[in-house]
C-alpha positions as CSV (number, residue, x, y, z in Angstrom):
1,X,0.0,0.0,0.0
2,X,1.3,3.4,-1.0
3,X,2.0,5.9,1.8
4,X,2.2,9.6,0.9
5,X,2.7,12.3,3.4
6,X,3.9,15.9,3.5
7,X,6.6,17.2,5.8
8,X,7.8,20.7,6.6
9,X,11.5,21.1,6.0
10,X,13.1,23.7,8.2
11,X,15.0,25.2,5.3
12,X,11.9,26.0,3.2
13,X,8.7,27.9,3.7
14,X,6.3,25.8,1.8
15,X,5.0,22.2,1.8
16,X,6.3,19.6,-0.6
17,X,5.3,16.1,-1.4
18,X,7.6,13.4,-0.1
19,X,8.6,10.7,-2.5
20,X,6.7,7.5,-1.7
21,X,6.6,4.2,-3.5
22,X,5.2,5.9,-6.6
23,X,6.9,9.2,-6.4
24,X,3.5,10.8,-6.8
25,X,1.2,13.2,-4.9
26,X,-2.1,11.4,-4.9
27,X,-5.6,13.0,-4.9
28,X,-8.9,11.2,-4.6
29,X,-11.1,9.4,-2.1
30,X,-8.9,8.0,0.7
31,X,-5.8,9.7,-0.7
32,X,-3.6,12.3,1.0
33,X,-5.2,15.2,-0.9
34,X,-8.9,15.6,-1.5
35,X,-8.6,18.4,-4.1
36,X,-6.4,18.7,-7.1
37,X,-5.4,22.3,-6.2
38,X,-4.0,21.2,-2.8
39,X,-2.1,18.4,-4.5
40,X,-0.5,20.8,-7.0
41,X,0.3,23.3,-4.3
42,X,2.3,20.7,-2.5
43,X,4.4,19.6,-5.4
44,X,8.0,20.5,-6.1
45,X,9.4,20.9,-9.6
46,X,9.6,17.6,-11.3
47,X,6.8,15.9,-9.4
48,X,3.5,14.4,-10.4
49,X,0.0,14.8,-9.1
50,X,-1.8,11.5,-9.7
51,X,-5.6,11.9,-9.7
52,X,-7.8,8.9,-9.0
53,X,-11.5,8.4,-10.1
54,X,-13.9,11.1,-9.3
55,X,-15.6,14.4,-10.4
56,X,-13.6,17.4,-9.3
57,X,-15.4,20.8,-9.6
58,X,-12.1,22.5,-10.1
59,X,-10.1,24.3,-12.8
60,X,-6.6,23.7,-11.5
61,X,-3.6,25.7,-12.5
62,X,-0.3,23.9,-12.8
63,X,2.7,26.1,-11.8
64,X,5.8,26.1,-13.9
65,X,8.3,23.3,-13.7
66,X,11.9,23.7,-14.8
67,X,13.7,22.4,-17.9
68,X,13.8,18.7,-17.6
69,X,11.7,18.7,-14.5
70,X,8.0,18.7,-15.5
71,X,5.2,19.5,-13.2
72,X,2.7,16.8,-14.3
73,X,-1.0,16.4,-13.7
74,X,-2.3,13.0,-14.7
75,X,-5.0,10.4,-14.1
76,X,-4.4,7.1,-12.5
77,X,-4.5,4.5,-15.3
78,X,-7.9,3.0,-15.8
79,X,-9.7,5.7,-13.8
80,X,-12.0,8.4,-15.1
81,X,-11.3,11.8,-13.5
82,X,-13.4,14.8,-14.6
83,X,-12.4,18.5,-14.2
84,X,-13.8,21.8,-15.5
85,X,-10.6,23.0,-17.2
86,X,-6.9,23.4,-16.6
87,X,-4.3,26.2,-17.0
88,X,-0.7,25.3,-18.0
89,X,2.6,27.1,-17.5
90,X,6.1,26.3,-18.8
91,X,7.5,22.7,-18.4
92,X,4.1,21.1,-17.5
93,X,2.1,18.2,-18.6
94,X,-1.6,17.3,-18.4
95,X,-2.7,13.8,-19.4
96,X,-5.8,11.6,-19.4
97,X,-8.6,13.8,-18.0
98,X,-12.2,14.2,-19.0
99,X,-12.6,18.0,-19.2
100,X,-16.1,19.5,-19.4
101,X,-18.0,22.5,-18.1
102,X,-21.6,22.3,-19.1
103,X,-22.7,25.2,-16.9
104,X,-20.1,27.5,-18.6
105,X,-19.1,25.8,-21.8
106,X,-17.4,28.9,-23.2
107,X,-14.6,28.6,-20.7
108,X,-11.4,27.1,-22.1
109,X,-10.9,23.4,-21.7
110,X,-7.1,23.9,-21.7
111,X,-5.5,27.4,-21.5
112,X,-1.9,28.2,-21.7
113,X,-0.2,31.1,-19.9
114,X,1.3,33.6,-22.4
115,X,4.9,33.1,-23.5
116,X,5.1,29.6,-22.0
117,X,7.3,26.8,-23.4
118,X,7.7,23.0,-23.3
119,X,4.1,21.9,-22.6
120,X,2.4,18.5,-23.3
121,X,-1.4,18.2,-23.6
122,X,-2.1,14.6,-24.2
123,X,-4.9,12.0,-24.2
124,X,-7.6,14.2,-22.7
125,X,-11.3,14.0,-23.6
126,X,-12.9,17.4,-23.9
127,X,-16.6,18.2,-24.3
128,X,-18.7,21.3,-23.6
129,X,-15.8,23.5,-22.9
130,X,-14.1,26.2,-24.9
131,X,-11.4,24.3,-26.7
132,X,-7.6,24.8,-26.4
133,X,-6.6,28.4,-26.1
134,X,-3.3,30.3,-26.2
135,X,-3.5,34.0,-25.7
136,X,-3.1,36.5,-28.5
137,X,-0.1,38.7,-28.7
138,X,2.2,36.1,-27.1
139,X,4.7,33.5,-28.3
140,X,4.2,30.1,-26.8
141,X,6.8,27.6,-28.0
142,X,7.4,23.9,-28.1
143,X,3.8,22.9,-27.4
144,X,2.7,19.2,-28.0
145,X,-1.0,18.6,-28.4
146,X,-1.4,14.9,-28.9
147,X,-4.1,12.2,-28.7
148,X,-6.9,14.4,-27.4
149,X,-10.6,14.2,-28.2
150,X,-12.6,17.4,-28.5
151,X,-16.3,17.8,-29.4
152,X,-19.0,20.5,-29.1
153,X,-16.6,23.3,-27.9
154,X,-18.5,26.2,-26.3
155,X,-21.8,24.2,-26.2
156,X,-23.4,20.9,-25.6
157,X,-24.7,18.2,-28.0
158,X,-28.3,18.9,-26.9
159,X,-28.0,22.6,-27.6
160,X,-25.1,23.0,-30.1
161,X,-23.6,26.5,-30.6
162,X,-20.1,25.5,-31.4
163,X,-16.9,27.5,-31.6
164,X,-13.3,27.1,-32.8
165,X,-11.5,24.0,-31.6
166,X,-8.1,25.6,-30.9
167,X,-6.3,28.9,-31.1
168,X,-2.5,28.6,-31.4
169,X,-0.3,31.6,-30.9
170,X,3.4,30.7,-31.1
171,X,6.1,28.6,-32.7
172,X,7.2,25.0,-32.8
173,X,4.0,23.2,-32.2
174,X,3.2,19.6,-32.9
175,X,-0.6,18.9,-33.2
176,X,-1.1,15.2,-33.9
177,X,-3.5,12.3,-33.5
178,X,-6.3,14.4,-32.1
179,X,-10.0,13.5,-32.8
180,X,-12.1,16.7,-33.4
181,X,-15.8,16.8,-34.1
182,X,-18.7,19.2,-34.0
183,X,-16.8,22.5,-34.1
184,X,-17.0,25.7,-36.2
185,X,-13.4,25.8,-37.3
186,X,-10.3,23.7,-36.6
187,X,-7.1,25.1,-35.2
188,X,-6.3,28.8,-35.9
189,X,-2.5,28.6,-36.6
190,X,-0.8,31.8,-35.7
191,X,3.0,31.3,-35.7
192,X,5.9,29.5,-37.3
193,X,7.1,25.9,-37.6
194,X,3.8,24.2,-36.8
195,X,3.1,20.6,-37.8
196,X,-0.5,19.4,-37.9
197,X,-0.6,15.7,-38.8
198,X,-2.6,12.5,-38.3
199,X,-5.6,14.3,-36.9
200,X,-9.2,13.2,-37.6
201,X,-11.8,16.0,-38.1
202,X,-15.2,14.5,-38.6
203,X,-19.0,14.8,-38.2
204,X,-19.7,18.5,-38.5
205,X,-23.0,19.9,-39.6
206,X,-22.9,23.5,-40.4
207,X,-26.7,23.5,-40.5
208,X,-27.3,22.3,-37.0
209,X,-24.2,22.7,-34.9
210,X,-23.6,26.4,-35.4
211,X,-25.0,29.5,-33.8
212,X,-23.7,32.9,-32.6
213,X,-20.4,31.4,-31.4
214,X,-19.5,30.5,-35.0
215,X,-21.0,33.4,-36.9
216,X,-21.9,31.9,-40.3
217,X,-20.2,28.6,-39.5
218,X,-18.1,28.5,-42.7
219,X,-16.0,25.6,-41.5
220,X,-12.2,25.4,-42.0
221,X,-10.0,22.4,-41.3
222,X,-7.5,24.9,-40.1
223,X,-7.0,28.7,-40.6
224,X,-3.8,30.6,-41.0
225,X,-4.6,34.2,-41.8
226,X,-3.3,36.5,-39.1
227,X,0.0,38.1,-38.0
228,X,1.1,35.2,-35.9
229,X,2.2,34.8,-32.3
230,X,3.4,38.0,-30.7
231,X,2.8,39.8,-33.9
232,X,5.3,37.7,-35.9
233,X,4.9,36.0,-39.2
234,X,2.9,32.9,-40.0
235,X,5.2,30.7,-41.9
236,X,6.5,27.1,-42.3
237,X,3.2,25.2,-41.7
238,X,3.0,21.5,-42.4
239,X,-0.4,19.9,-42.9
240,X,0.1,16.2,-43.4
241,X,-1.7,12.9,-43.3
242,X,-4.9,14.2,-41.7
243,X,-8.4,12.8,-42.3
244,X,-11.5,14.9,-42.9
245,X,-14.8,13.0,-43.1
246,X,-18.6,13.8,-43.0
247,X,-18.8,17.5,-43.1
248,X,-22.1,19.1,-44.1
249,X,-22.3,22.7,-45.2
250,X,-19.9,25.3,-46.6
251,X,-16.3,24.1,-45.9
252,X,-12.6,24.4,-46.6
253,X,-11.6,20.8,-45.9
254,X,-7.9,21.5,-46.2
255,X,-8.1,25.0,-44.8
256,X,-7.9,28.7,-45.2
257,X,-4.6,30.5,-46.2
258,X,-5.9,34.0,-46.3
259,X,-3.4,36.7,-45.4
260,X,-5.8,39.4,-44.4
261,X,-3.7,40.5,-41.4
262,X,-0.3,39.1,-42.5
263,X,1.0,42.0,-44.6
264,X,3.9,40.3,-46.2
265,X,4.5,37.8,-43.4
266,X,2.6,34.7,-44.5
267,X,4.4,32.2,-46.6
268,X,5.7,28.6,-47.0
269,X,3.0,25.9,-46.3
270,X,3.0,22.3,-47.2
271,X,-0.3,20.4,-47.5
272,X,0.2,16.7,-48.4
273,X,-1.2,13.2,-48.1
274,X,-4.4,14.6,-46.7
275,X,-7.6,12.4,-46.9
276,X,-10.9,14.2,-47.5
277,X,-14.2,12.4,-47.9
278,X,-18.0,13.1,-47.8
279,X,-17.7,16.9,-47.6
280,X,-20.2,19.4,-48.8
281,X,-17.8,22.2,-49.7
282,X,-14.4,22.7,-51.1
283,X,-10.8,22.0,-50.1
284,X,-8.1,24.7,-49.9
285,X,-8.6,28.4,-50.1
286,X,-5.5,30.7,-50.8
287,X,-6.9,34.2,-51.2
288,X,-6.5,37.8,-50.1
289,X,-3.2,39.6,-49.6
290,X,0.0,37.6,-49.1
291,X,0.3,33.9,-48.5
292,X,3.1,32.8,-50.9
293,X,4.4,29.2,-51.5
294,X,1.3,27.2,-50.5
295,X,2.3,23.8,-51.8
296,X,-0.3,21.1,-52.0
297,X,0.3,17.6,-53.4
298,X,-0.7,14.0,-53.1
299,X,-4.1,14.5,-51.5
300,X,-7.2,12.3,-52.0
301,X,-10.6,13.9,-52.3
302,X,-13.5,11.4,-52.4
303,X,-17.1,12.7,-52.5
304,X,-16.2,16.4,-52.0
305,X,-18.1,19.4,-53.3
306,X,-21.2,17.3,-53.1
307,X,-23.3,20.5,-52.6
308,X,-21.2,22.7,-54.9
309,X,-21.8,21.3,-58.3
310,X,-22.6,24.3,-60.4
311,X,-20.8,26.3,-63.1
312,X,-18.0,28.5,-61.8
313,X,-17.3,26.5,-58.6
314,X,-14.1,24.8,-57.6
315,X,-12.3,22.7,-55.0
316,X,-8.9,24.2,-54.5
317,X,-8.7,27.9,-55.0
318,X,-5.6,30.0,-55.7
319,X,-6.5,33.6,-56.3
320,X,-3.5,35.1,-54.5
321,X,0.2,35.1,-54.4
322,X,3.1,33.3,-56.0
323,X,4.6,29.9,-55.8
324,X,1.4,27.8,-55.3
325,X,1.1,24.2,-56.5
326,X,-1.5,21.5,-56.9
327,X,-0.1,18.3,-58.3
328,X,-0.4,14.5,-57.9
329,X,-4.0,14.7,-56.4
330,X,-7.1,12.5,-56.9
331,X,-10.5,14.1,-57.1
332,X,-13.5,11.7,-57.0
333,X,-16.8,13.5,-57.5
334,X,-20.2,11.8,-56.9
335,X,-22.2,14.6,-58.7
336,X,-22.3,15.7,-62.2
337,X,-20.3,18.8,-63.0
338,X,-20.4,21.5,-65.6
339,X,-17.8,24.2,-66.0
340,X,-16.1,23.1,-62.8
341,X,-12.5,23.6,-61.6
342,X,-11.0,20.9,-59.4
343,X,-8.2,23.3,-58.8
344,X,-8.0,26.9,-60.2
345,X,-5.9,30.0,-60.2
346,X,-6.6,33.5,-61.1
347,X,-4.9,36.9,-60.7
348,X,-1.6,36.8,-58.8
349,X,-2.4,33.2,-57.8
350,X,-1.2,32.1,-61.2
351,X,2.3,33.4,-60.7
352,X,4.6,30.4,-60.7
353,X,1.6,28.1,-60.2
354,X,2.6,24.4,-60.6
355,X,-0.3,22.2,-61.6
356,X,-1.3,18.9,-63.3
357,X,-0.5,15.2,-63.0
358,X,-3.8,14.6,-61.3
359,X,-6.9,12.4,-61.8
360,X,-10.4,13.9,-61.6
361,X,-13.3,11.5,-62.0
362,X,-17.1,11.8,-61.8
363,X,-19.4,8.9,-61.1
364,X,-22.2,10.5,-63.1
365,X,-22.4,12.5,-66.3
366,X,-21.8,15.1,-67.4
367,X,-18.3,15.7,-66.0
368,X,-17.1,18.9,-67.6
369,X,-13.9,20.0,-65.9
370,X,-11.8,23.0,-66.6
371,X,-8.0,23.5,-66.4
372,X,-5.8,25.3,-64.0
373,X,-7.0,28.8,-65.0
374,X,-10.2,29.5,-63.2
375,X,-13.2,29.5,-65.6
376,X,-11.4,28.4,-68.7
377,X,-9.6,25.5,-70.5
378,X,-10.0,21.8,-70.2
379,X,-8.9,19.5,-67.4
380,X,-7.0,17.2,-69.8
381,X,-5.2,20.2,-71.3
382,X,-3.0,20.5,-68.2
383,X,0.1,18.3,-68.2
384,X,-0.4,14.8,-66.9
385,X,-4.1,15.2,-66.1
386,X,-6.7,12.5,-66.9
387,X,-10.2,11.5,-66.1
388,X,-10.5,7.8,-65.0
389,X,-11.9,5.8,-62.1
390,X,-9.0,5.7,-59.6
391,X,-10.1,2.2,-58.5
392,X,-10.1,2.6,-54.8
393,X,-9.8,-0.6,-52.8
394,X,-13.3,0.1,-51.2
395,X,-15.0,3.4,-51.7
396,X,-18.0,2.2,-49.6
397,X,-15.6,1.2,-46.8
398,X,-13.7,4.5,-46.9
399,X,-10.6,2.7,-48.0
400,X,-9.1,4.9,-50.6
401,X,-5.9,3.0,-51.2
402,X,-5.2,2.1,-54.8
403,X,-6.0,-1.3,-56.3
404,X,-3.3,-3.0,-58.4
405,X,-4.9,-1.9,-61.7
406,X,-5.5,1.7,-60.7
407,X,-4.5,4.2,-63.4
408,X,-3.3,6.5,-60.6
409,X,-0.3,4.2,-60.0
410,X,3.0,5.7,-61.3
411,X,1.0,8.7,-62.7
412,X,2.6,11.4,-60.5
413,X,5.4,13.7,-61.2
414,X,8.5,14.9,-59.4
415,X,8.2,18.0,-57.1
416,X,11.2,19.9,-58.3
417,X,14.5,19.4,-60.2
418,X,18.2,19.8,-59.4
419,X,19.6,23.2,-60.1
420,X,23.3,22.6,-60.7
421,X,25.5,19.6,-61.1
422,X,27.1,18.1,-58.0
423,X,29.5,15.2,-57.4
424,X,29.6,13.3,-54.1
425,X,28.2,16.3,-52.1
426,X,25.8,16.7,-49.2
427,X,24.7,20.1,-50.5
428,X,21.9,20.0,-53.2
429,X,20.5,23.1,-54.8
430,X,17.0,22.6,-56.2
431,X,14.7,24.9,-58.1
432,X,12.2,25.1,-55.3
433,X,12.9,23.9,-51.8
434,X,9.5,24.9,-50.3
435,X,8.1,21.4,-51.1
436,X,10.2,20.0,-48.2
437,X,10.9,20.3,-44.5
438,X,13.8,19.3,-42.3
439,X,11.9,18.6,-39.0
440,X,12.2,22.3,-37.9
441,X,13.9,21.1,-34.7
442,X,10.5,19.8,-33.3
443,X,11.0,16.6,-31.3
444,X,9.3,13.7,-33.0
445,X,9.2,15.3,-36.4
446,X,11.7,13.9,-39.0
447,X,13.0,15.7,-41.9
448,X,11.8,14.6,-45.3
449,X,13.7,12.0,-47.3
450,X,13.9,12.5,-51.1
451,X,14.7,10.5,-54.2
452,X,17.1,12.2,-56.5
453,X,17.8,11.3,-60.2
454,X,16.3,7.8,-59.9
455,X,13.4,6.4,-57.8
456,X,15.8,4.1,-55.9
457,X,18.3,6.8,-54.9
458,X,17.0,7.8,-51.5
459,X,18.7,10.3,-49.2
460,X,17.4,12.2,-46.1
461,X,17.3,16.0,-45.6
462,X,18.9,17.4,-42.5
463,X,18.4,21.1,-43.2
464,X,16.7,23.3,-45.7
465,X,17.8,26.8,-46.6
466,X,14.7,28.3,-48.2
467,X,16.3,31.5,-49.3
468,X,18.9,29.7,-51.4
469,X,16.8,26.6,-52.2
470,X,19.5,24.4,-50.7
471,X,18.9,20.9,-49.2
472,X,21.6,19.6,-46.8
473,X,21.6,15.8,-47.1
474,X,22.5,13.1,-44.6
475,X,24.9,11.5,-47.0
476,X,26.7,12.6,-50.2
477,X,25.2,12.1,-53.7
478,X,25.9,13.0,-57.3
479,X,23.3,14.7,-59.5
480,X,23.1,16.6,-62.7
481,X,21.2,19.8,-63.4
482,X,17.6,19.1,-64.4
483,X,17.4,15.7,-62.6
484,X,14.1,15.0,-60.9
485,X,13.6,15.2,-57.1
486,X,10.7,13.3,-55.6
487,X,9.4,13.0,-52.0
488,X,10.4,9.6,-50.6
489,X,9.3,9.7,-46.9
490,X,7.4,12.2,-44.8
491,X,7.7,13.7,-41.3
492,X,6.9,10.4,-39.4
493,X,9.2,8.4,-41.5
494,X,6.5,6.8,-43.6
495,X,7.7,5.9,-47.1
496,X,5.4,7.3,-49.8
497,X,7.3,6.5,-52.9
498,X,6.4,2.8,-53.0
499,X,6.1,2.0,-56.7
500,X,9.1,1.4,-58.8
501,X,8.7,3.7,-61.8
502,X,7.2,6.8,-60.4
503,X,5.0,8.3,-57.6
504,X,1.4,7.4,-57.3
505,X,-1.4,9.9,-57.1
506,X,-3.3,10.7,-54.0
507,X,-2.7,10.2,-50.3
508,X,-2.5,6.3,-50.4
509,X,0.3,4.9,-52.5
510,X,-0.2,1.4,-53.8
511,X,0.5,-1.1,-51.1
512,X,-0.6,1.2,-48.3
513,X,-4.0,0.6,-46.7
514,X,-6.7,2.5,-44.9
515,X,-9.3,1.2,-42.5
516,X,-12.7,2.6,-41.8
517,X,-12.5,5.9,-40.0
518,X,-12.5,5.8,-36.2
519,X,-15.8,6.1,-34.5
520,X,-16.6,9.2,-32.5
521,X,-16.3,9.0,-28.8
522,X,-19.2,7.5,-26.9
523,X,-18.5,8.7,-23.4
524,X,-19.7,12.3,-23.7
525,X,-22.6,12.3,-21.3
526,X,-22.8,15.1,-18.8
527,X,-21.5,14.7,-15.3
528,X,-22.8,16.4,-12.2
529,X,-20.9,19.6,-11.4
């Protein structure tokens, strides 16, 4: 049996937990502490407050730890512990809680003190509270938001009036493996070096979930359109391997890159291997003011734009800025289309726009698709484009991997080319380095690996100099000016160049597999406060 007590040391003026068998301060029925706040107050830097089963009508605040010595608030494994919300400082962790506040659902589920660093928010189930919030005008760095479930922020399922899932203000964030549903917008990304991968955003109904909290409930997977943390730029955003499913209403199912407040400070975003299915609206929107170098490639769209099927509409929109791309995608439409752009550019959005090598297919006729210039041309007039059934493994089962006979196999193109001949060198200059990332010094994020000259010639990227378009490589290679450069593996190390003669289209290269999308959480009933 664990014995935890507190002693008063003569050389200090505050209580601290002793180290028992578990090394934890324990709170719950029959434990040393009956409230979470008292447990946290007793902790020293580097200690853990372990919370046992119960409903705690508290919104605890975790004081800052020190580098390498986290102050941790966690739930005893197997128990359910419910709180109203939590506030985090630097060098802290919160893990495993049910967080809900049905009497005041607009209050943040998790809030971060401004200018904090080194925080982990993991494996919490949040419902009927105001999402994850970082304060505006601050720069919060090295924040890890992983494995959480969030639904109905700012409201309840019986009276939905949902708000934004997260507001991020700062640099070096990893947002991954979270399950988000019934919100008005996904994360607002205001900062630099932000990775958003392997998240599942699903089951959103803009006609029934939204109210005054969400204005018109124009739903965005993510939104990056302001001046960033502490007034800095918004740049170097990686949106990778996320899933979007079952969205009703007007949507941007990849997100909004709209530099209304950026001035000239929004640039360099990578959107790739993104899975979008059963969505009423569009995909990506790059419009208004400056958001240069938005690179989107190898995404799969299945049953998208199913309420936007008229003349003059489109999925991915580039009406602003230079250096955009839309290549190696699959568009699978379940409606007839006339005068429709799967992707389209206009105005300055056509400056340096890289397009083509994509499949757009309609299950019904007519299927009249235009080319890369908004409102004109033919789809098959763009290089490498075609209109054929991509032959998913199981459309009805939401398995959008490619079958062995899919025309999307080996139909993709390289992302850029070598700019200058090298011999046995680790410094590779390419024509456009903004397709790649080097991990951005975020723990758990790997740099891309590329194939150069031939499909089988793989090498990993250790650094990217975007101003000189130079990739620093882990091992030396030789290459000739004009040689192709493909993506070989992405930020979690997954190999995506799996065929032998060229890249496949879409988010699921041949040989990969997808299962049915995870079911939404079932334990969202209200608890007594």
